N, C-alpha and C positions, 0 to 999 in steps of 0.2 A: 147452859141454861137458857131457855127461851125467855125473852123479855115479857112475853105474855104470862109467865108464871112468877113475875116479880112485881113489887110495887116500887114507888120512887125512893123510899127509904132504903130498900135493899140495894138499889143501884148506887145510892150515895155511899153506903157502907162498902160496896165492892170497889168503887173508885178510890177509896182511901188507901187501898193496898195494891191495886192493879188497874192499869189504864187500857187494857185490851178489850175490844169488842169486835163482833162479826156482823157484817151487813150483806145478806144475800140479795142479788138482783137477778131478774129474769125477764120473761116476756110472756105475753098471751098471743099465741099465733098457731097457725095450722101445723100439725105434725102428722099429716095423713091420718092413719087410724088410731093414733095415740092421742092422749089428752091435749086440748088446746093449751093447758097450763103446764105442759111438760117442763119447759125451761125454769119456771118458777118452782115447781114441785121438786125438781132435782137439785137446784141450787140451795133451797132452804133445807131440805133433808140432809144434804151433804154438810152444810154449815153446822147444823144441830149435832149430827153424829160426830163430826170432827171436834167440836168444842166441848161436848158433854163431859168427857173425863176431866177436863181442865176447869169446868164450871165457868167458862167465859160466856158472858151474855151474848145471845144471838138475837138480833132485831128481826121483825117480820120482813119477809121478802118484799122487795119492790116488784110488783107483778107485771108491769108494763115496760116495754123497751122499744128500741128503734127497729121497726120491721116493715118498711114500706113495700118491700117486694111481695109480701103476702096480702096486700090490701084487698085483692079480689077474692080471697077465701073468707067466707062468712065466719064471724067470731074472732078474727084476727084484729088486734088493736095495736096501732103504732103511735109512738110519740115522735115528734120532731127532735132532731139531735139537740137543738138548743133547749128544748123542754127537759129532756133527760138530764142534761148538764145542770140546768137551773135547779131541778128538784134534788139532784145528788149534792149539789153545793149546799143547799139549805139543810139537808140531812146531816152532812158532815159538820156544818156549823153548829147544829143542835147537839151532835154527839160531843163536840169539843166543850160546849157549855156545860154538858153533863159530867165532864171530867175525864172523858176518854181521849187518849192521845195516840194510841196505836189501833188502827182500824183495818181489818182484813175484809175486803170486798170479794165475795165469792160470786163470780158471774156465771150465769147459765145460758147466755145468749150471745152468739157471735156478733150480732148487730150492735151491741152495746160498747163497741171499741172506743167510742168517744170518752167513756168513763176513765180510761187510762190517762188521756191528756188532761181531763178535768182534775184528776187526782194530783197530777204534777203541778198544775196551776194553783190548786188549793194549798199544797205544801209550800209553794213559793210564798204565798200569803200567810201561811201558818207554819213557820220553820220549826216550831216546837212539837209538831205532830208528824206522824208517819202513816201513810196509807199504802197497803199492798193490794194490788188487783190480781186476782187468781182466776183464770179461765180454766176450770177444772179439767175439762176433757182434752185440752191441748198441753197440759202439764207433762213434763218428760216421762215420769214413771207410768202415769195413767195412759198416756198416748202409746207408750211402748207395749203396755199390757193389751190395749185395744188392737194394735197391729198384730200382736201374737195370737189374738183370739180368732179373728176372721178378717177377710178382705173388706175394703171400702167402708170403714166406720164413718158415717156421715149423717146428714140431717134426716130425721124421721125414719131411719132404718133400724137395724138391730142394735146399733150403738146407743140409741136412746130408749130402747124397749125394755124397761124394768118393770117388775111386778107392781110397783106403787104408782106408775103413771099409765099403766095398761088399762084398756077398757074392755067390757064384756064383748064388744064387737070387733076388737082388734084381731086381725088374722093370725092364725097359728103358724103359718108357713108360707113359702113363696118368695119370689124375688122379682126384680125388674132391672133392665139395663141402667147403668149409672148415667147421669146427665153431665154435660159439659158446664161446670159451674162458672167458668170464665165467660162463656156466651150468655149464660142465664143472668149474670149480674148486669148485663148491658140491655136488658129488656124491661119495659114498663110492666106494672103489676098484672094486667089482664093477659099479656102475652106469656108472662111467667106461669100463670095458671094453665094456659093452654099447653105449655111444654111439660109441666110437672104432672098434669092430670090429677092423680090421687094426692100429690103433695110431697111424696118421698123423693129424695135425690137418687134413689136406686140402690141396688145391692140386695142382700138377703134381709128378709123382714124380721126374723127372730132367731136368737140363739138360745141354747138351753139355759135355764135359770142358774144352774151351778156356775156356768161360765160368767154370767152377768153379775152374780154375787161376788165372784172372785175379782172381777174388774172393779166393782163398787168398793170392795175392801181396800184395794190399792188407792183409789181416789180419796177415800176417807183418810187413810194413813198419810198420804202426801199432803193433804190439806191441813191435817193436824200438825204435821211437822213445821209448817209455816208459823203456826201459833207458838209452838214449843221453842223454836229456835230464835224467836224474836228477841 
């Protein structure tokens, strides 16, 4: 259940019998021809669909992440690592005060890796709580399904091209050579833009929706299992 559909008394009633909650985090950054909010859209939708049958509260997505490499692409917004960690710590503190003790963070952006370390530090200070950080596209079953679907699942190519973050201007077909991510990570933002050009890391632009929906179903089930098995 989305927190947007609850009032404070409903939350209080929920935490009397269950202490689980879900916090999606994402990013607002270039995704070539896909929505700038792709990482936020996917993480929030995945969290909602995974938690819905269990009626576990899902908080609004944190829409900004750490993405300095895309600073030269208009519309991309980046936080500093310390800002992400400070905000996340405050959110976790607030969730604990509300009665939540088991929190699943569903991450939609690779640049948010500092959240993992912050979660460990927070649990060190709050030993009665548990935080799981779930990077959905690298999870074992979802990653295996992606590899079986098509080559080179990566940033802003077919791997992130779902009906709900696709734009009317998104290309229907085509591909480009994949980039060397290792070399890319060593470049400042304006050089990154020069290498990426359209913003995609390369590979096929789009796969049939039937394949993408099958991949999504695996991702939802794998995420839901983390909540069920807790």
